[in-house]
N, C-alpha and C positions, 0 to 999 in steps of 0.2 A: 228672708232678709229683704227681698225685693218688695214683698207686701208691706213690710215696715216702712221702707223708703217711700212707697206710694202714699203712706199716711202722713208724710212730711217729716218723718223722724230719721235722723242719720243712723245708719246701721253698717257695721263692719263685721262680717263673719270671721270666725276663727276656724281655719280649714286645716285638717290633717294632711300631711305632705302628699300622700298618694292621690288626694282628691283635688289638687291644684288645677289640673287640666279639666276636671269635671266642673269646678267652680267657674272657670273661664267660659267653657262651652255653655253651661246652663244659664249664666247671666246674659250671654248674648242671645240664646234661644228664647228666653223668657222676658225680654224687653228691657234689659238694663246692662248694655255691654260695657259701661264704665264702672260697674260695681267693683269696689276695691275690697281686699281681704287680707288677713294675716295668716301666715303659714306656721304651724307647729309640727314637730316630727311624728308624733304618735296619735293614733285614733283614741278618743277618750273612752269609748265603750270598752269594758273589760280591762281598763287601766286602773292601777291602784290609786287611791285618793291623793297620796302625797305626790305622785308623778303628775296627776292632773293639775295640781296646784303649781308645782315647780315649772312645768312647761308653759303654763299660762303667765306666771310672773315674769318669765324670761322675755315675753313678747309685749309686755305692757307699754314700754316706750314706743315701740313700733305702732301699737294700736292707737295711742294718743296722736302720734304723728300722722297716721292715715286719716284720722277723724278731723284733723285740722289742716289738711292739705288737699289740693285739687289734683295732684299728680296721680297718674294711672300707670304704674310700672309694668302692668301685664298686658297693656293694649298693644296688639300686633295684628292689625287688619291685613288680610290677604287680598290681593287683586284677583278678580275673576276674569277669565277669558272665555269667550263663546266656544272656541275650538282649540284643540291641542293637536300638534303635528309631530309625528315621529318618523325619522328617516334612518335607513340602513342600506347595506349593500343589496338586500333583497327584502321581500315582504316578511319573510320569517324573522330576520333580524329586527325589522321595524316593530313587529308584534312583540318580540322579546323585550325591546326597549319600552314599549307601551306598558307591558305587564309589570316590569320593574318599577316604572313610575307610579302606576296605580297602587302597587303594593306599598311603595315608600310613602305615598300620600294616605294610605289606609282607606282607599276607595274600593278595594276588592275584599274577597274572603281569604286572601293569601293563596288561592288556587288560580291557575291560568284563566283569564277571562277573554271573551271574544271582543274584537274591536267594534265599538258602537259608532260606526261610520254614519254619516248623514243618510246614505242610501239604505243602510240596514234599519235605521230608525224609521225612515219613511215607509219601508216595507211593513214594519210592525204596526204602524198606524193604520194600515189597511185592514187590520183585524178588528177594528172597532168603529162604530159610527160616530164616535166623538172626535172633535178636533184636537190637534196637539196642544192648543192653547187653553183648552177647557180645564178648569180647576176641579179636581175630584174631592179634595179635602185638605186640611192641615194635618200632617201626619205626625203622630206621637213617636218618640217622647219629646223631640225638640220642636215639633209643630212647624216643620218646613212645608212650604206650599207644594202640594203634589199635583202638578199638571200632568195631563196625559202624555205629553212629550217627555217629561222627566221620568215617568214610569217606563216609557218605551226605551229610553236610554239605558236604564238599569236592567230591563228585560233583555236588551241586546247583549249586555255584558254576560248574562247567564246563558246565552244561546237559545233564547226563546223564539218561538214561531208566531206568526200573526194570530193563529187560532188560539193561542194561549192567552192573548192579551185580555179578553173579557174576564177571565178568572183572576188574573193578576191585578187588574184595576179594581175589581170587586173586593179582593182581599185587602188592598190598601184602604179602600173606603170602610171596610168592615172594622179594621183596627181602630179607626177614628171614632167608631160608635160604641166601643167598649167603655164601660164606666168603672171608676171615675176617671175622666180625662184620658180616655183611650188606654187605660192601664199604665199611665205614665210612671207612677211611683214604683210599680213592680218592675217595669222595664229598666228603670234607673237604679234598682236595688242592688245590694251587695250579695243577694242570693241568686241562684241559677234559674231565674224565671225566663221562659222562652215561649214565643207564640207557636201554635200548631194549627195547621189549616185542614179542614175537612170539607170535601166537596160532595154535594148531592145533586141528583138530577141527570138528565140526558147528556149534558156536556161532559161529564166525567168519562163516559164510555167513548164519546165522540173524539176527544183529544187523547185518549189512551191512558188515563190515570188508573193506577193499580189499586185494588181494594183487598188483595190477599195478603201476602207477606210484603207489606207496602212501605215499611219504614226504613228499609235498608238501601244499599247501593245496587247497581247492576242493571242489565238490559230491561228487565220487566218494570223497573222503577225509573226509567229514563225521564218520563214526563213529570213524575212526582218530584224528582230531584230538580229539574229545570224550573218548574213553577215555584217550588219552595225557595230555591236559590234566588230567583228573580225578586220574590217578595223580600227576602233578607236584604238584598242589595238596595232595594227601595227604602227599607226600614233604616238602613245604615246611611245612605247618601242623601235621602230626602228627610227622613225622620231624625237624622243626626245621631243614630244609635252606635256611636263609636266606642270601642272598648277603652276603658280607663278614662273616658271623657263623660259620655252620657250613660254608658253601661259600666257600672262599678262592681261587677261580679267578683267575688272573692277568689274562687277557684275556676269557675267557668263550667260549661257543659257542651257536649256535642249536639244537644238539642237546639243550639243557636245556629247550627247549619239547618235552617228551618225546614221542618217536615211538612209535606203536603200529601194527603191521602184521599181516596174516595171511600165512601161507606159501601159496604158489601150489601146493597139493597136486595139483590136477588136471593141471598141466603139468610135473610132476616125474617123472623116471625112477626115483626112489628112494623109500624110506620117508621120511615127514616127520620133522622134527626131534624132535617129541614121541614118535614111534614109536621113534626111536633112544634116547630116554630111558626107554623101557619102557611107554609108554601105547599102548593099542590105537587103531586108526583111528576107532572109534566114540566114543572119549572126547575131551573137550576139555581143553586145557591151555594155560598161558601160560608162556613162558620170558623171563627177563631177562638181558640182556648189559650189561656196563659197557663203553662204547666211549670211545675217546680219539682222535678224528679220523676222517676218511673220505677215500677216494680213488676216483675214477671211473676204472676200468681199461677202456679201449675196445679192441675188436678188430673192425675193419671188413672184414678180409680172410680170416682163417683159417676153415676149415670142419672140419678134422680135430680130434680130441680132443686130441692132443698139442700141436698149434699153439695151440688155445684155452687150454689149461692152462699152456703156457709163457708166454703173455702175462700170465695172472694171477700166475704165480710172479714174473715180472719186476716187476709192479706192487707186489707185497708187499714188495719190497726198498726201497721208499720209505717215509718216515715213521720211526716209532720203531725204533731198532735199538741193539744193544749187546752186550757180551760179559760182562755180570755175571750174577748169579743171576736166575732167574725169580721175582722177589720177590713178584709178584702171586699166586703160588701157583696159577696156573691158565692159561687159554687166552690165546693171543697174537694171533690174527687171527679175525675174524668175516667170512665171505664171503657177501654177498647175490648169488647167482648167478641170472641171468635164464634163462628157459626156452630161449632161443636159444643158450645155452651149455650148459646142463645136458642138454638132450635129445640133441644129437649126441654129447656125451661119454658119456652113459649107453648110447646105442645101440651104441657101439663096445666095450661091455663093461666100462667102468670103474665099479666100485662107489664109494661115498663113501670107503671106506678107501683104495682105489686112488688116488682123486683127492687125498686128503690126503698120501699118501706121495709122489706125483708132484710136487705143489707144493712139499713140504718139500725134496725132493732137488734141485729146480731153483731154489729161492729162495736163491741163494748171493750172498755179497758179499765183496769184497776186505777182508781184515783191515786193510790199510793205510788204506783209505777209511773203514772203520768207526771206527777209532781216531785218525784224523787230528786231530780236534779235542778228543780226550779226554786230559787230563793223567794218563797212566797211573801216574805216580809216586805220586799222591795219590788215585787213583780207587779206589772200592770194587769190586774185580774178584774173581770167583770164583778160588779157588786153581788150578783146572785151566787157567786162562788166563795165569798168571803168566809162563809161558815167552815170551809175546809181547814182554815188555820187552827180551828179549835178541836179538830179531830186528832185522836192519837194515831201513831204510825200503823198500828194493827187495824184500826177502824178504816183508815185510808186504803190499806191493802185489800180489805174485804169489800169495800164499796166499789161497785162497777157502774159506770155511766156511759152513755153513747159517745163515741169519739167525735161524731159529726154533729153539727148544730141542727140539721133538718134533713129528712129524706129528699126534699126538693133540691138540695145542694149536691146531688149526684147526677152527673150526665152520663148517658149510655149511648155508645156508637158501636154498631156491629161491624167488625172488620177482622180480617185475618184468613189464613188458610186453615186446613183441617188440623185438629189437635185442640184439646181443652186447656189452652194456655192463655190466660187473660192478662192484659196489661193495664195497670192502674197508675194514674198520674195524680199526685196532689195538684190542685188547680185553684184558680181564682184570678180576677173577679169573675162575674157572670160572663158567659160567652156572648158573642154577638153574631148575627147571621144577616147576610146581605144577598139580595138577588143578583144573579149574574146576567140574565137575559137583557137587562136594560143597557148593558155595555157592549152587546154584540153589534 
């Protein structure tokens, strides 16, 4: 609607009730804070035709009124203060009050946060050669201006140390370089898309990032949790990724407590992910993937490369699938492959390219099963698949096609402890990788 207004044409969106706050936040973030809109109770998608018509007819008078009026009933600007002050009988009570305020304002992740005092922020700024006023990027999805100081404030909330700052700054920059538009549409989606950080190079070991059983809580993952949390708070408070405002996830996911891991480079038979992206082994880098679910693919019996890879290919056939365009414009599966799978596969002479091609060629699915619950008559399907409408049900069930669009759409990262248990994430758009050393 904002693009229509830029063309000089009046536009009034009709917004489903749950998306009111999203409409307000989005219009402010994308340059038209006075955009007006009409509220209807139900989301149109999956709504019966007669209900779509009736709820639209009910708001026609309001729609005409908004089109012919300059009043903005939703405008409610908040005043911004440079500092907040919290007082109590002691520091503990003051911190409790601060945490309640931050939770009420939705500035935290609903867990206790550390006070981002001026002194703490200044200490964090010692971890980078950049000045606090330096601008790193406009951070998606709301494209807030990410200065080094703002990043440090959110890192302070997460309990970060100065040595963590280069990784956090690089991660913020990295998100802005994902396409299209820093993954904006996926971050604002009603699906459970979430960013995931992978760190390569010497800095991972230097600051203590775990590359084994690295996605969970606990002492071994302390730095993983801190860095991931700091990035999430930046994403929320700088990128404006607020739940039910800019993030309209239907159910949600624990992956939005953003994970940060190191690749297990010491136990990999191949180049690291960052090396595949053009970085030398001596350089540190962070990569961001947008994930949309996860699946544990277990293999407790195979020892051959082909056996192990066939199990992964079978696992990939679960989850998101379809025969439309690859609308994300990028990769479709991220594979976290443990050393107990990667090493025997590598020893048998499989390169990463070989692995991707093998998985792609074996991750097939019956067209009949893929389209069984898709109303093909009304579905948005790429033209090359239109012939499917003319196949009989038995022909569809017999015909198998690759689940993925290309072997190049598979990303492989070696990570994990011992055991042949691979983790597969539906993913997209294409990942981005940014060097960390420039921020030290």
